[in-house]
C-alpha positions in Angstrom: -23.2 9.8 20.5 -22.0 13.2 21.7 -19.1 13.3 19.2 -17.9 16.8 19.9 -17.7 16.1 23.6 -15.9 12.8 23.0 -13.4 14.5 20.6 -12.6 17.1 23.3 -12.1 14.4 25.9 -9.7 12.5 23.6 -7.7 15.6 22.8 -7.3 16.6 26.5 -6.3 13.0 27.4 -3.7 13.0 24.5 -2.2 16.3 25.7 -1.8 14.9 29.3 -0.2 11.8 28.0 2.2 13.7 25.8 3.2 15.8 28.8 3.8 12.6 30.7 6.0 11.4 27.8 8.1 14.5 28.1 8.4 14.1 31.9 9.5 10.5 31.2 12.3 11.7 29.0 13.3 14.3 31.7 13.2 11.6 34.4 15.4 9.4 32.2 18.0 12.1 31.9 18.0 12.6 35.7 18.1 8.8 36.3 21.1 8.3 34.0 23.0 11.1 35.5 22.2 9.9 39.1 23.2 6.3 38.2 26.5 7.3 36.6 27.2 9.7 39.4 26.8 6.9 42.0 28.8 4.6 39.8 31.7 7.2 39.7 31.6 7.5 43.4 31.8 3.7 43.9 34.7 3.3 41.4 36.7 6.2 42.8 35.9 5.3 46.4 34.5 8.8 46.8 37.9 10.4 46.4 37.8 11.9 42.9 35.8 14.8 41.8 33.5 14.5 38.7 35.3 15.1 35.4 34.6 18.4 33.7 31.2 18.5 31.9 30.3 15.1 33.4 26.6 15.7 33.7 26.4 17.7 30.5 28.0 15.0 28.4 25.8 12.3 30.0 22.7 14.3 29.2 23.8 15.1 25.6 24.7 11.5 24.8 21.3 10.3 26.2 19.5 12.8 24.0 21.6 11.8 21.0 20.5 8.2 21.4 16.8 9.1 21.8 16.7 11.6 18.9 18.8 9.2 16.8 16.3 6.5 17.4 13.5 8.9 16.4 15.4 9.7 13.2 16.0 6.0 12.3 12.4 5.1 12.9 10.8 8.0 11.1 13.1 7.6 8.1 11.0 4.6 7.1 8.3 7.0 5.9 10.6 9.2 3.9 9.0 8.0 0.7 5.5 9.0 1.7 2.3 7.0 2.5 2.2 5.2 -0.8 5.6 3.7 -0.3 4.7 2.3 3.1 1.3 1.1 1.8 3.0 -0.9 -1.0 5.5 -2.3 1.5 2.5 -3.6 3.5 1.2 -5.3 0.3 -1.4 -2.8 -0.9 -2.0 -2.0 -4.6 -3.8 0.7 -6.5 -7.6 0.5 -7.1 -8.9 -1.1 -10.3 -12.1 0.7 -11.0 -12.6 -0.7 -14.5 -13.0 -4.3 -13.5 -14.0 -4.0 -9.8 -17.3 -2.1 -9.1 -16.6 -2.3 -5.3 -13.3 -0.5 -5.8 -15.1 2.2 -7.8 -17.5 2.6 -4.9 -14.5 3.0 -2.6 -13.2 5.8 -4.8 -16.6 7.5 -4.8 -16.8 7.3 -1.0 -13.3 8.8 -0.6 -14.2 11.7 -2.9 -17.5 12.4 -1.0 -15.9 12.3 2.4 -13.1 14.6 1.2 -15.7 17.2 0.5 -17.5 16.6 3.8 -14.2 16.9 5.7 -12.9 19.8 3.6 -9.7 17.8 2.8 -7.7 16.8 -0.1 -8.8 13.3 -1.2 -6.1 10.7 -0.2 -5.0 8.0 -2.6 -7.3 4.9 -2.2 -5.6 1.5 -2.3 -6.6 -2.1 -1.7 -5.0 -4.8 0.4 -5.8 -8.0 -1.6 -6.5 -11.5 -0.3 -7.3 -10.3 3.2 -10.7 -11.6 4.3 -10.9 -9.7 7.5 -12.5 -6.2 7.7 -9.8 -3.7 8.3 -8.2 -0.5 6.9 -5.4 2.0 7.7 -4.2 5.4 6.7 -0.6 6.5 6.3 1.4 9.5 5.2 3.0 12.5 6.8 0.3 15.0 5.6 -2.7 15.3 3.4 -0.5 15.7 0.3 1.0 12.2 0.5 -1.8 10.5 2.4 -3.1 7.0 1.5 -6.2 5.1 2.7 -5.9 1.4 2.4 -8.9 -0.9 2.7 -8.8 -4.7 2.8 -10.6 -6.7 0.1 -12.7 -8.3 2.9 -14.0 -4.9 3.9 -15.1 -4.2 0.3 -16.9 -7.5 0.1 -18.6 -7.5 3.4 -19.6 -3.9 4.1 -22.6 -2.0 2.8 -22.1 1.5 1.6 -22.9 3.3 4.8 -20.5 1.1 6.7 -17.8 1.7 4.1 -18.3 5.4 4.6 -17.9 5.0 8.4 -14.7 3.0 7.8 -13.2 5.5 5.5 -14.3 8.4 7.7 -12.4 6.9 10.6 -9.2 6.9 8.5 -9.9 10.4 7.4 -9.8 11.5 11.0 -6.3 10.0 11.4 -5.1 12.0 8.4 -6.8 15.2 9.5 -5.5 15.0 13.1 -1.9 14.0 12.0 -2.1 10.8 14.0 0.3 8.9 11.7 3.0 11.6 12.1 2.4 11.6 15.9 2.6 7.8 16.2 5.8 7.6 14.2 7.5 10.2 16.3 6.5 8.5 19.5 7.6 5.2 18.1 11.0 6.8 17.3 11.3 8.1 20.9 10.5 4.6 22.3 13.1 3.1 19.9 15.7 5.6 21.2 15.0 4.6 24.7 15.5 1.0 23.7 18.9 2.0 22.2 19.9 3.3 25.6 19.1 -0.1 27.1 21.1 -1.8 24.3 24.1 0.5 25.0 24.1 -0.5 28.7 23.8 -4.2 27.8 26.7 -4.0 25.4 28.8 -2.4 28.2 28.0 -5.4 30.4 29.1 -8.0 27.9 32.1 -10.1 28.7 35.1 -10.6 26.3 36.3 -13.9 24.8 37.9 -14.9 28.1 34.6 -14.3 30.0 36.0 -11.2 31.7 34.0 -8.0 32.1 35.6 -4.5 32.1 35.1 -1.7 34.5 32.4 -0.4 32.1 30.1 -3.2 33.3 29.0 -1.3 36.5 28.0 1.9 34.7 26.6 -0.3 31.9 24.3 -2.0 34.4 23.1 1.4 35.6 22.4 2.6 32.1 20.7 -0.7 31.2 18.3 -0.4 34.1 17.5 3.3 33.3 17.0 2.4 29.6 14.7 -0.5 30.4 12.5 1.6 32.8 12.4 4.4 30.3 11.5 2.1 27.4 8.8 0.4 29.4 7.2 3.8 30.4 7.6 5.1 26.9 5.9 2.1 25.3 3.0 2.2 27.8 2.5 6.0 27.2 2.7 5.5 23.4 0.0 2.9 23.5 -2.2 5.0 25.7 -1.9 8.0 23.3 -2.7 5.7 20.4 -5.9 4.4 22.2 -7.1 8.0 22.7 -6.5 8.8 19.0 -8.7 5.8 18.1 -11.5 7.1 20.3 -11.1 10.5 18.6 -11.2 9.0 15.1 -14.3 7.1 16.0 -16.1 10.3 17.2 -14.8 12.1 14.1 -16.2 9.3 11.8 -19.7 9.8 13.4 -19.4 13.5 12.9 -18.4 13.2 9.2 -21.1 10.7 8.3 -23.8 11.7 10.9 -24.4 8.0 11.4 -23.8 5.7 14.3 -24.6 2.6 12.3 -21.8 3.4 9.7 -18.7 2.8 11.8 -20.8 1.1 14.5 -21.8 -1.6 12.0 -18.2 -2.0 10.9 -17.0 -2.6 14.5 -19.9 -5.0 15.2 -19.1 -7.0 12.1 -15.4 -7.1 13.1 -16.6 -8.4 16.5 -18.6 -11.1 14.8 -15.6 -12.1 12.7 -13.4 -12.3 15.8 -16.0 -14.4 17.6 -16.3 -16.8 14.6 -12.5 -17.0 14.3 -12.1 -17.8 18.0 -14.9 -20.5 17.9 -13.4 -22.2 14.9 -9.8 -21.8 16.1 -8.8 -20.3 12.8 -5.4 -18.6 12.7 -5.5 -14.8 12.4 -3.6 -13.2 9.7 -1.2 -10.5 11.0 -0.5 -7.3 9.0 2.9 -5.9 8.3 4.5 -4.7 11.6 5.0 -1.2 10.2 1.2 -0.6 10.0 0.0 -2.6 13.0 -0.6 0.6 15.1 -2.4 2.3 12.1 -5.1 -0.4 11.6 -8.8 0.2 12.3 -8.7 -2.9 14.5 -5.3 -4.3 15.6 -4.5 -7.9 14.7 -1.8 -8.0 17.4 -2.6 -9.8 20.7 -0.5 -7.4 22.9 -1.1 -7.1 26.6 -3.7 -4.5 27.4 -1.2 -1.9 28.7 0.8 -2.2 25.4 -2.2 -2.5 23.1 -2.4 0.4 20.6 -6.2 0.0 20.3 -9.0 0.2 22.9 -11.1 -2.9 23.5 -13.6 -3.4 20.6 -16.7 -3.6 22.9 -15.7 -0.3 24.6 -15.5 1.4 21.2 -18.9 0.1 20.2 -20.4 1.1 23.6 -19.1 4.7 23.2 -20.6 5.0 19.7 -24.1 3.6 20.6 -24.2 4.6 24.3 -24.8 1.0 25.3 -23.4 -2.5 24.6 -24.4 -4.0 21.2 -24.2 -7.5 20.0 -21.9 -8.5 17.1 -23.2 -8.7 13.5 -22.5 -11.5 11.1 -20.0 -10.4 8.4 -21.9 -12.1 5.6 -20.9 -11.3 2.0 -24.3 -12.3 0.5 -26.1 -10.2 3.2 -24.0 -7.2 2.3 -24.6 -7.7 -1.4 -28.4 -7.8 -0.9 -28.4 -4.4 1.0 -25.9 -2.8 -1.3 -27.2 -1.2 -4.6 -26.1 -2.8 -7.7 -25.3 0.5 -9.3 -22.0 2.1 -8.4 -22.6 5.6 -7.0 
């Protein structure tokens, strides 16, 4: 895997998508002003001039909704990564009674040295049999790495290193901060749609006011802006996953570390699909942060690339799934904690 080349490609694609996100916001401002201008012309039969500061007020109010949505969404992380992790059901590691959790702490410390980073706080998501993990926090000072109990039970040490290295990349690159800010912008675009919808609502007698016409225009602009914003946010998130995969291979110098993790996840998914077992969904606040998403969103809205595409990029060719067998992992994992 040419991890430096793939990292550069992911960064370039991210920059382009962020520029498109900015252009989407600019297009929304223009669309809202155009829609309201046409509405004013229709309501006044073209005979009245625009009120003073008409376009300025429209633009400022639109930005207030978008930035207000950003503030509301990002305020959920005001308590740091540990607060969000606990809300998702994670707990602190118990090294005295759980050797696998001591191994996790050792891996986190080793990778922190390899990545020249401050070690994040390791935590465990209990009673989750699937292989997964996520990192959260605004920066390295309050960063947390959460690993499911299923990952601790079913991964050998090299695979656990690849899993944790992937999350280290998200912390190093500021992906959590970036995703939360984009999610806030998308939420703000949704607020604009909701504003237009509220203006179109009828009263108790079923009558609509004159605000219904501009409300319809605002609702249409808000919906198109929200749709474009959500698609771009998901596209940015997919590029950051590719970047984190390449970073994990760089940190560990092993394709089979993270590659083995993803292949075992593919094996779990195939087994779950064959047996029609219900898939456990994670807390909505951490869905986009997971190593592998448990949300079955349409491809354009999916925050994670297809699993087989990630495996192909790591190995340079398609690879078959691996069985996520606890006994098999225990045989290959040393008994000593190191």
